[in-house]
C-alpha positions in Angstrom: 0.0 0.0 0.0 2.7 2.3 -1.1 2.4 5.8 -2.8 3.1 4.2 -5.9 -0.8 4.1 -6.8 -0.7 -0.1 -6.0 -3.0 -1.5 -3.3 -6.0 0.1 -2.2 -8.5 1.7 -4.8 -10.7 3.6 -2.6 -10.3 4.4 1.2 -13.7 3.3 2.0 -14.2 1.4 5.3 -14.9 -1.9 4.3 -11.8 -1.8 1.6 -9.6 -0.9 4.9 -11.0 -3.6 6.7 -10.9 -6.4 4.1 -7.3 -5.1 3.0 -5.9 -4.9 6.6 -8.0 -7.3 8.5 -9.2 -9.6 5.9 -12.8 -9.2 6.4 -15.5 -6.0 6.3 -17.1 -7.5 9.5 -15.2 -6.9 12.3 -17.6 -8.6 14.6 -16.1 -11.7 13.4 -12.7 -11.1 14.0 -10.8 -12.8 17.1 -8.5 -10.7 19.7 -5.4 -12.4 17.7 -6.9 -11.2 14.6 -7.6 -8.1 15.5 -4.3 -7.3 16.6 -2.8 -8.8 13.4 -5.0 -6.4 11.6 -3.8 -3.5 13.8 -0.1 -4.2 13.1 -0.8 -4.5 9.5 -2.8 -1.1 9.5 0.4 0.4 11.3 2.8 -0.6 9.1 0.4 0.4 6.2 0.5 3.6 7.8 4.2 4.2 8.2 4.6 3.2 4.6 2.0 5.4 3.1 3.5 8.3 1.3 0.1 10.4 -0.2 -0.7 12.5 2.6 -4.7 12.0 2.1 -4.4 8.2 2.5 -2.0 8.7 5.2 -4.3 10.6 7.1 -7.6 8.0 6.5 -5.4 5.4 7.8 -4.4 7.6 10.7 -8.3 8.3 11.5 -8.9 4.5 11.2 -6.0 3.9 13.9 -7.6 6.4 16.0 -11.3 5.1 15.8 -9.9 1.8 16.6 -8.0 3.3 19.4 -4.3 2.8 18.2 -3.2 6.0 16.5 0.1 7.9 17.4 -0.3 11.0 18.8 -0.7 14.0 16.0 2.7 15.4 16.6 4.6 11.9 16.2 2.2 10.8 13.3 2.6 13.7 11.1 5.9 15.3 12.3 7.1 15.8 8.8 3.4 17.4 7.7 2.5 20.3 9.6 -0.8 20.5 7.7 -1.9 17.0 8.7 -0.8 17.4 12.2 -3.3 20.6 12.6 -5.8 18.3 10.8 -5.6 15.8 13.0 -5.6 18.0 15.8 -8.6 19.2 14.7 -10.1 16.0 14.2 -9.4 15.1 17.5 -11.2 18.1 19.0 -14.3 17.5 16.8 -14.5 13.7 18.2 -14.1 14.8 21.5 -16.8 17.6 21.2 -19.1 15.1 19.8 -18.4 12.3 22.3 -18.7 14.9 25.4 -21.6 16.9 23.8 -23.3 15.1 21.2 -24.3 16.1 17.6 -25.3 19.7 18.0 -28.3 19.3 15.5 -30.1 16.6 17.2 
């Protein structure tokens, strides 16, 4: 899954789970399968060169509770670091206060 165009054609959730966890249904994973998928996802994140794809992988890692801090994840990409920090702020507000449109 490098920046050479190989790997995933789409960055949708089903494609990501299928690629890294070898299933589209996370409820079927054992703890061992989940840990292996997280390791694959971490490696994919580390080797990804495309900024948008790298951010997408980071958000999935964050959703699953395994993302590095934005400062560590995007040390060489200040715009992505800011985007990741804003993502975390928004996620915190949503978790804490709920959807303002509800």
